[in-house]
Structures are given as C-alpha cells and as structure tokens.
Gaussian input, Z-matrix of N, CA and C with variables (Angstrom, degrees):
# hf/3-21g

backbone

0 1
 N
 C     1     B1
 C     2     B2     1     A1
 N     3     B3     2     A2     1     D1
 C     4     B4     3     A3     2     D2
 C     5     B5     4     A4     3     D3
 N     6     B6     5     A5     4     D4
 C     7     B7     6     A6     5     D5
 C     8     B8     7     A7     6     D6
 N     9     B9     8     A8     7     D7
 C    10    B10     9     A9     8     D8
 C    11    B11    10    A10     9     D9
 N    12    B12    11    A11    10    D10
 C    13    B13    12    A12    11    D11
 C    14    B14    13    A13    12    D12
 N    15    B15    14    A14    13    D13
 C    16    B16    15    A15    14    D14
 C    17    B17    16    A16    15    D15
 N    18    B18    17    A17    16    D16
 C    19    B19    18    A18    17    D17
 C    20    B20    19    A19    18    D18
 N    21    B21    20    A20    19    D19
 C    22    B22    21    A21    20    D20
 C    23    B23    22    A22    21    D21
 N    24    B24    23    A23    22    D22
 C    25    B25    24    A24    23    D23
 C    26    B26    25    A25    24    D24
 N    27    B27    26    A26    25    D25
 C    28    B28    27    A27    26    D26
 C    29    B29    28    A28    27    D27
 N    30    B30    29    A29    28    D28
 C    31    B31    30    A30    29    D29
 C    32    B32    31    A31    30    D30
 N    33    B33    32    A32    31    D31
 C    34    B34    33    A33    32    D32
 C    35    B35    34    A34    33    D33
 N    36    B36    35    A35    34    D34
 C    37    B37    36    A36    35    D35
 C    38    B38    37    A37    36    D36
 N    39    B39    38    A38    37    D37
 C    40    B40    39    A39    38    D38
 C    41    B41    40    A40    39    D39
 N    42    B42    41    A41    40    D40
 C    43    B43    42    A42    41    D41
 C    44    B44    43    A43    42    D42
 N    45    B45    44    A44    43    D43
 C    46    B46    45    A45    44    D44
 C    47    B47    46    A46    45    D45
 N    48    B48    47    A47    46    D46
 C    49    B49    48    A48    47    D47
 C    50    B50    49    A49    48    D48
 N    51    B51    50    A50    49    D49
 C    52    B52    51    A51    50    D50
 C    53    B53    52    A52    51    D51
 N    54    B54    53    A53    52    D52
 C    55    B55    54    A54    53    D53
 C    56    B56    55    A55    54    D54
 N    57    B57    56    A56    55    D55
 C    58    B58    57    A57    56    D56
 C    59    B59    58    A58    57    D57
 N    60    B60    59    A59    58    D58
 C    61    B61    60    A60    59    D59
 C    62    B62    61    A61    60    D60
 N    63    B63    62    A62    61    D61
 C    64    B64    63    A63    62    D62
 C    65    B65    64    A64    63    D63
 N    66    B66    65    A65    64    D64
 C    67    B67    66    A66    65    D65
 C    68    B68    67    A67    66    D66
 N    69    B69    68    A68    67    D67
 C    70    B70    69    A69    68    D68
 C    71    B71    70    A70    69    D69
 N    72    B72    71    A71    70    D70
 C    73    B73    72    A72    71    D71
 C    74    B74    73    A73    72    D72
 N    75    B75    74    A74    73    D73
 C    76    B76    75    A75    74    D74
 C    77    B77    76    A76    75    D75
 N    78    B78    77    A77    76    D76
 C    79    B79    78    A78    77    D77
 C    80    B80    79    A79    78    D78
 N    81    B81    80    A80    79    D79
 C    82    B82    81    A81    80    D80
 C    83    B83    82    A82    81    D81
 N    84    B84    83    A83    82    D82
 C    85    B85    84    A84    83    D83
 C    86    B86    85    A85    84    D84
 N    87    B87    86    A86    85    D85
 C    88    B88    87    A87    86    D86
 C    89    B89    88    A88    87    D87
 N    90    B90    89    A89    88    D88
 C    91    B91    90    A90    89    D89
 C    92    B92    91    A91    90    D90
 N    93    B93    92    A92    91    D91
 C    94    B94    93    A93    92    D92
 C    95    B95    94    A94    93    D93
 N    96    B96    95    A95    94    D94
 C    97    B97    96    A96    95    D95
 C    98    B98    97    A97    96    D96
 N    99    B99    98    A98    97    D97
 C   100   B100    99    A99    98    D98
 C   101   B101   100   A100    99    D99
 N   102   B102   101   A101   100   D100
 C   103   B103   102   A102   101   D101
 C   104   B104   103   A103   102   D102
 N   105   B105   104   A104   103   D103
 C   106   B106   105   A105   104   D104
 C   107   B107   106   A106   105   D105
 N   108   B108   107   A107   106   D106
 C   109   B109   108   A108   107   D107
 C   110   B110   109   A109   108   D108
 N   111   B111   110   A110   109   D109
 C   112   B112   111   A111   110   D110
 C   113   B113   112   A112   111   D111
 N   114   B114   113   A113   112   D112
 C   115   B115   114   A114   113   D113
 C   116   B116   115   A115   114   D114
 N   117   B117   116   A116   115   D115
 C   118   B118   117   A117   116   D116
 C   119   B119   118   A118   117   D117
 N   120   B120   119   A119   118   D118
 C   121   B121   120   A120   119   D119
 C   122   B122   121   A121   120   D120
 N   123   B123   122   A122   121   D121
 C   124   B124   123   A123   122   D122
 C   125   B125   124   A124   123   D123
 N   126   B126   125   A125   124   D124
 C   127   B127   126   A126   125   D125
 C   128   B128   127   A127   126   D126
 N   129   B129   128   A128   127   D127
 C   130   B130   129   A129   128   D128
 C   131   B131   130   A130   129   D129
 N   132   B132   131   A131   130   D130
 C   133   B133   132   A132   131   D131
 C   134   B134   133   A133   132   D132
 N   135   B135   134   A134   133   D133
 C   136   B136   135   A135   134   D134
 C   137   B137   136   A136   135   D135
 N   138   B138   137   A137   136   D136
 C   139   B139   138   A138   137   D137
 C   140   B140   139   A139   138   D138
 N   141   B141   140   A140   139   D139
 C   142   B142   141   A141   140   D140
 C   143   B143   142   A142   141   D141
 N   144   B144   143   A143   142   D142
 C   145   B145   144   A144   143   D143
 C   146   B146   145   A145   144   D144
 N   147   B147   146   A146   145   D145
 C   148   B148   147   A147   146   D146
 C   149   B149   148   A148   147   D147
 N   150   B150   149   A149   148   D148
 C   151   B151   150   A150   149   D149
 C   152   B152   151   A151   150   D150
 N   153   B153   152   A152   151   D151
 C   154   B154   153   A153   152   D152
 C   155   B155   154   A154   153   D153
 N   156   B156   155   A155   154   D154
 C   157   B157   156   A156   155   D155
 C   158   B158   157   A157   156   D156
 N   159   B159   158   A158   157   D157
 C   160   B160   159   A159   158   D158
 C   161   B161   160   A160   159   D159
 N   162   B162   161   A161   160   D160
 C   163   B163   162   A162   161   D161
 C   164   B164   163   A163   162   D162
 N   165   B165   164   A164   163   D163
 C   166   B166   165   A165   164   D164
 C   167   B167   166   A166   165   D165
 N   168   B168   167   A167   166   D166
 C   169   B169   168   A168   167   D167
 C   170   B170   169   A169   168   D168
 N   171   B171   170   A170   169   D169
 C   172   B172   171   A171   170   D170
 C   173   B173   172   A172   171   D171
 N   174   B174   173   A173   172   D172
 C   175   B175   174   A174   173   D173
 C   176   B176   175   A175   174   D174
 N   177   B177   176   A176   175   D175
 C   178   B178   177   A177   176   D176
 C   179   B179   178   A178   177   D177
 N   180   B180   179   A179   178   D178
 C   181   B181   180   A180   179   D179
 C   182   B182   181   A181   180   D180
 N   183   B183   182   A182   181   D181
 C   184   B184   183   A183   182   D182
 C   185   B185   184   A184   183   D183
 N   186   B186   185   A185   184   D184
 C   187   B187   186   A186   185   D185
 C   188   B188   187   A187   186   D186
 N   189   B189   188   A188   187   D187
 C   190   B190   189   A189   188   D188
 C   191   B191   190   A190   189   D189
 N   192   B192   191   A191   190   D190
 C   193   B193   192   A192   191   D191
 C   194   B194   193   A193   192   D192
 N   195   B195   194   A194   193   D193
 C   196   B196   195   A195   194   D194
 C   197   B197   196   A196   195   D195
 N   198   B198   197   A197   196   D196
 C   199   B199   198   A198   197   D197
 C   200   B200   199   A199   198   D198
 N   201   B201   200   A200   199   D199
 C   202   B202   201   A201   200   D200
 C   203   B203   202   A202   201   D201
 N   204   B204   203   A203   202   D202
 C   205   B205   204   A204   203   D203
 C   206   B206   205   A205   204   D204
 N   207   B207   206   A206   205   D205
 C   208   B208   207   A207   206   D206
 C   209   B209   208   A208   207   D207
 N   210   B210   209   A209   208   D208
 C   211   B211   210   A210   209   D209
 C   212   B212   211   A211   210   D210
 N   213   B213   212   A212   211   D211
 C   214   B214   213   A213   212   D212
 C   215   B215   214   A214   213   D213

   B1=1.4342
   B2=1.5286
   B3=1.3098
   B4=1.4541
   B5=1.5188
   B6=1.3340
   B7=1.4604
   B8=1.5120
   B9=1.3249
   B10=1.4643
   B11=1.5269
   B12=1.3195
   B13=1.4562
   B14=1.5218
   B15=1.3101
   B16=1.4599
   B17=1.5134
   B18=1.3285
   B19=1.4653
   B20=1.5246
   B21=1.3263
   B22=1.4612
   B23=1.5229
   B24=1.3263
   B25=1.4633
   B26=1.5183
   B27=1.3326
   B28=1.4545
   B29=1.5189
   B30=1.3191
   B31=1.4621
   B32=1.5172
   B33=1.3073
   B34=1.4610
   B35=1.5194
   B36=1.3197
   B37=1.4621
   B38=1.5258
   B39=1.3362
   B40=1.4688
   B41=1.5246
   B42=1.3326
   B43=1.4581
   B44=1.5134
   B45=1.3127
   B46=1.4618
   B47=1.5264
   B48=1.3156
   B49=1.4631
   B50=1.5195
   B51=1.3317
   B52=1.4572
   B53=1.5245
   B54=1.3353
   B55=1.4602
   B56=1.5200
   B57=1.3314
   B58=1.4576
   B59=1.5192
   B60=1.3156
   B61=1.4636
   B62=1.5137
   B63=1.3213
   B64=1.4618
   B65=1.5242
   B66=1.3317
   B67=1.4521
   B68=1.5195
   B69=1.3156
   B70=1.4671
   B71=1.5237
   B72=1.3138
   B73=1.4606
   B74=1.5281
   B75=1.3255
   B76=1.4566
   B77=1.5173
   B78=1.3236
   B79=1.4554
   B80=1.5083
   B81=1.3199
   B82=1.4607
   B83=1.5201
   B84=1.3144
   B85=1.4645
   B86=1.5195
   B87=1.3287
   B88=1.4623
   B89=1.5274
   B90=1.2987
   B91=1.4613
   B92=1.5132
   B93=1.3401
   B94=1.4615
   B95=1.5287
   B96=1.3277
   B97=1.4709
   B98=1.5278
   B99=1.3076
   B100=1.4712
   B101=1.5254
   B102=1.3200
   B103=1.4633
   B104=1.5223
   B105=1.3248
   B106=1.4676
   B107=1.5248
   B108=1.3191
   B109=1.4677
   B110=1.5267
   B111=1.3323
   B112=1.4627
   B113=1.5220
   B114=1.3233
   B115=1.4653
   B116=1.5248
   B117=1.3168
   B118=1.4625
   B119=1.5253
   B120=1.3315
   B121=1.4701
   B122=1.5225
   B123=1.3206
   B124=1.4643
   B125=1.5231
   B126=1.3354
   B127=1.4569
   B128=1.5214
   B129=1.3385
   B130=1.4617
   B131=1.5102
   B132=1.3321
   B133=1.4569
   B134=1.5291
   B135=1.3155
   B136=1.4626
   B137=1.5278
   B138=1.3210
   B139=1.4612
   B140=1.5288
   B141=1.3065
   B142=1.4589
   B143=1.5310
   B144=1.3167
   B145=1.4703
   B146=1.5270
   B147=1.3321
   B148=1.4637
   B149=1.5229
   B150=1.3118
   B151=1.4620
   B152=1.5240
   B153=1.3166
   B154=1.4617
   B155=1.5267
   B156=1.3225
   B157=1.4638
   B158=1.5188
   B159=1.3312
   B160=1.4614
   B161=1.5206
   B162=1.3209
   B163=1.4541
   B164=1.5165
   B165=1.3282
   B166=1.4577
   B167=1.5238
   B168=1.3161
   B169=1.4512
   B170=1.5186
   B171=1.3159
   B172=1.4572
   B173=1.5187
   B174=1.2945
   B175=1.4541
   B176=1.5168
   B177=1.2862
   B178=1.4523
   B179=1.4945
   B180=1.3059
   B181=1.4613
   B182=1.5262
   B183=1.3173
   B184=1.4636
   B185=1.5252
   B186=1.3192
   B187=1.4610
   B188=1.5312
   B189=1.3113
   B190=1.4685
   B191=1.5298
   B192=1.3220
   B193=1.4560
   B194=1.5219
   B195=1.3034
   B196=1.4607
   B197=1.5283
   B198=1.3192
   B199=1.4675
   B200=1.5358
   B201=1.3090
   B202=1.4652
   B203=1.5312
   B204=1.3396
   B205=1.4668
   B206=1.5239
   B207=1.3170
   B208=1.4735
   B209=1.5171
   B210=1.3307
   B211=1.4575
   B212=1.5167
   B213=1.3018
   B214=1.4718
   B215=1.4906
   A1=107.97
   A2=116.80
   A3=122.05
   A4=110.61
   A5=115.44
   A6=119.37
   A7=109.61
   A8=118.56
   A9=121.03
   A10=110.11
   A11=115.45
   A12=120.91
   A13=108.72
   A14=116.59
   A15=121.26
   A16=114.69
   A17=117.90
   A18=121.03
   A19=110.01
   A20=116.07
   A21=122.98
   A22=107.08
   A23=116.50
   A24=118.67
   A25=109.61
   A26=114.84
   A27=122.26
   A28=108.27
   A29=115.52
   A30=119.88
   A31=108.27
   A32=116.42
   A33=122.06
   A34=110.21
   A35=116.22
   A36=122.22
   A37=112.51
   A38=117.72
   A39=120.61
   A40=112.95
   A41=118.10
   A42=121.83
   A43=114.11
   A44=117.59
   A45=122.11
   A46=109.45
   A47=116.04
   A48=121.60
   A49=107.83
   A50=115.96
   A51=121.68
   A52=107.57
   A53=116.00
   A54=121.88
   A55=107.61
   A56=116.26
   A57=120.62
   A58=109.42
   A59=114.87
   A60=121.42
   A61=107.66
   A62=115.18
   A63=122.62
   A64=111.56
   A65=116.77
   A66=122.11
   A67=116.13
   A68=118.51
   A69=121.40
   A70=109.65
   A71=115.84
   A72=120.32
   A73=110.12
   A74=115.73
   A75=121.18
   A76=111.61
   A77=117.72
   A78=120.22
   A79=111.64
   A80=115.36
   A81=122.46
   A82=107.67
   A83=116.14
   A84=121.45
   A85=109.30
   A86=115.87
   A87=121.54
   A88=109.82
   A89=115.56
   A90=122.00
   A91=114.74
   A92=115.34
   A93=121.38
   A94=111.90
   A95=116.54
   A96=119.49
   A97=110.68
   A98=117.71
   A99=121.17
   A100=110.48
   A101=116.85
   A102=120.53
   A103=111.06
   A104=116.95
   A105=120.46
   A106=110.85
   A107=116.19
   A108=120.79
   A109=110.52
   A110=117.42
   A111=120.91
   A112=111.67
   A113=116.71
   A114=119.73
   A115=110.91
   A116=116.61
   A117=120.43
   A118=111.88
   A119=117.12
   A120=120.62
   A121=110.87
   A122=117.08
   A123=119.63
   A124=111.72
   A125=117.50
   A126=120.87
   A127=113.79
   A128=118.41
   A129=119.65
   A130=112.88
   A131=115.68
   A132=122.97
   A133=108.67
   A134=116.61
   A135=121.61
   A136=112.01
   A137=118.37
   A138=121.05
   A139=110.83
   A140=116.93
   A141=121.23
   A142=111.38
   A143=116.37
   A144=120.79
   A145=110.25
   A146=117.10
   A147=119.81
   A148=111.14
   A149=117.98
   A150=120.92
   A151=110.50
   A152=116.37
   A153=120.13
   A154=111.51
   A155=117.48
   A156=120.89
   A157=112.22
   A158=118.39
   A159=120.42
   A160=112.32
   A161=117.60
   A162=120.36
   A163=112.68
   A164=117.67
   A165=121.74
   A166=110.00
   A167=117.03
   A168=120.12
   A169=112.76
   A170=118.58
   A171=120.87
   A172=109.16
   A173=116.13
   A174=121.52
   A175=107.05
   A176=116.87
   A177=118.69
   A178=111.28
   A179=115.74
   A180=120.45
   A181=113.33
   A182=119.60
   A183=119.88
   A184=111.94
   A185=116.61
   A186=119.68
   A187=110.15
   A188=117.59
   A189=121.02
   A190=110.31
   A191=117.66
   A192=120.91
   A193=111.08
   A194=117.44
   A195=120.86
   A196=111.25
   A197=116.88
   A198=121.04
   A199=113.41
   A200=117.57
   A201=120.68
   A202=109.45
   A203=118.99
   A204=121.25
   A205=115.01
   A206=118.70
   A207=119.34
   A208=111.98
   A209=118.78
   A210=121.90
   A211=113.45
   A212=117.36
   A213=119.97
   A214=112.07
   D1=134.40
   D2=-179.80
   D3=-72.61
   D4=145.46
   D5=177.17
   D6=-72.85
   D7=139.73
   D8=178.13
   D9=-69.03
   D10=150.23
   D11=176.82
   D12=-151.16
   D13=165.75
   D14=178.03
   D15=93.16
   D16=4.88
   D17=179.89
   D18=-91.00
   D19=141.91
   D20=175.85
   D21=-139.41
   D22=137.45
   D23=175.22
   D24=-117.58
   D25=145.99
   D26=-179.53
   D27=-130.02
   D28=128.80
   D29=177.25
   D30=-98.38
   D31=125.41
   D32=179.97
   D33=-89.28
   D34=167.64
   D35=-177.16
   D36=-63.77
   D37=-28.94
   D38=-179.38
   D39=-84.83
   D40=5.51
   D41=178.49
   D42=92.92
   D43=-2.78
   D44=178.45
   D45=-75.57
   D46=140.44
   D47=176.37
   D48=-114.00
   D49=127.24
   D50=178.31
   D51=-111.59
   D52=125.53
   D53=178.77
   D54=-105.38
   D55=126.63
   D56=177.48
   D57=-117.92
   D58=150.11
   D59=176.68
   D60=-128.01
   D61=113.72
   D62=-178.55
   D63=54.21
   D64=41.47
   D65=175.30
   D66=88.82
   D67=-6.68
   D68=179.67
   D69=-110.24
   D70=143.21
   D71=-179.94
   D72=-66.08
   D73=124.46
   D74=179.83
   D75=-105.41
   D76=-21.74
   D77=179.23
   D78=-175.61
   D79=155.04
   D80=176.96
   D81=-130.67
   D82=128.33
   D83=-178.36
   D84=-119.08
   D85=140.47
   D86=-179.71
   D87=-132.65
   D88=156.01
   D89=172.27
   D90=63.93
   D91=-132.28
   D92=-176.17
   D93=-65.06
   D94=-34.67
   D95=178.77
   D96=-65.25
   D97=-38.24
   D98=178.18
   D99=-65.58
   D100=-41.74
   D101=179.17
   D102=-65.13
   D103=-42.12
   D104=178.32
   D105=-65.02
   D106=-39.58
   D107=178.61
   D108=-62.18
   D109=-47.48
   D110=-178.60
   D111=-62.73
   D112=-37.31
   D113=177.31
   D114=-65.74
   D115=-39.39
   D116=-179.02
   D117=-72.19
   D118=-35.43
   D119=179.60
   D120=-65.54
   D121=-40.60
   D122=-178.93
   D123=-71.24
   D124=-24.46
   D125=-177.17
   D126=-88.53
   D127=-22.71
   D128=-174.00
   D129=-132.98
   D130=-163.57
   D131=178.07
   D132=-70.88
   D133=112.00
   D134=-172.30
   D135=-60.73
   D136=-42.04
   D137=-178.32
   D138=-63.42
   D139=-43.86
   D140=-179.72
   D141=-66.83
   D142=-40.20
   D143=179.34
   D144=-64.09
   D145=-45.33
   D146=-179.89
   D147=-65.65
   D148=-37.93
   D149=177.70
   D150=-63.66
   D151=-41.27
   D152=-179.43
   D153=-68.49
   D154=-41.81
   D155=-178.85
   D156=-68.69
   D157=-27.90
   D158=-179.99
   D159=-92.13
   D160=-10.26
   D161=-178.96
   D162=84.74
   D163=8.50
   D164=-179.21
   D165=-101.69
   D166=42.82
   D167=-175.72
   D168=-94.36
   D169=-6.56
   D170=-179.95
   D171=-98.43
   D172=108.93
   D173=175.95
   D174=-122.42
   D175=135.22
   D176=179.77
   D177=151.89
   D178=-129.51
   D179=-169.58
   D180=-104.92
   D181=26.30
   D182=-178.61
   D183=-60.02
   D184=-41.77
   D185=-178.57
   D186=-68.11
   D187=-42.92
   D188=179.78
   D189=-65.06
   D190=-39.21
   D191=-179.64
   D192=-67.56
   D193=-35.86
   D194=179.73
   D195=-65.08
   D196=-33.27
   D197=-177.61
   D198=-88.43
   D199=-0.66
   D200=-179.77
   D201=-69.69
   D202=141.17
   D203=-177.02
   D204=-54.76
   D205=-34.86
   D206=-178.03
   D207=-71.92
   D208=-17.53
   D209=-178.81
   D210=-100.84
   D211=8.75
   D212=-179.02
   D213=-84.80

C-alpha cells in the first residue's frame, strides 16, 4: 500500500484544526478531537495520521475493483 501524501494541517487561533489534502478541505476538528489529533500528529507519522483521521487512508485499486465484472 502506498504511503499517503499531500496532507497539511493548520491550527487556527480558536483551537480549530483544518486538514487539507492537495488544497481541498478534508476535515475540520474542534475541541477535544482537535487536541487529540494534535497530540497524535506530533507523536507519529503526520501524513498517515491525517489520512486516518480524514478517512482517506485507502489508496490503491478500490475504484478498479468496484468496476470489475465479478463485483457488479
């Protein structure tokens, strides 16, 4: 599985965290979830953490598999 890339997170003055992927907003976190996210990002691989928190952690052949005749 390819490693995720292209994620950037920005912390706003009000404590909100905005996660973008290739320039588009992928998620917005507030309150306790934002604090937990920031703690996890500093402790691990930031790209992987952001992909997991936004639900964009599956990269690969999902689209090709969906269009396969046996899966129709």
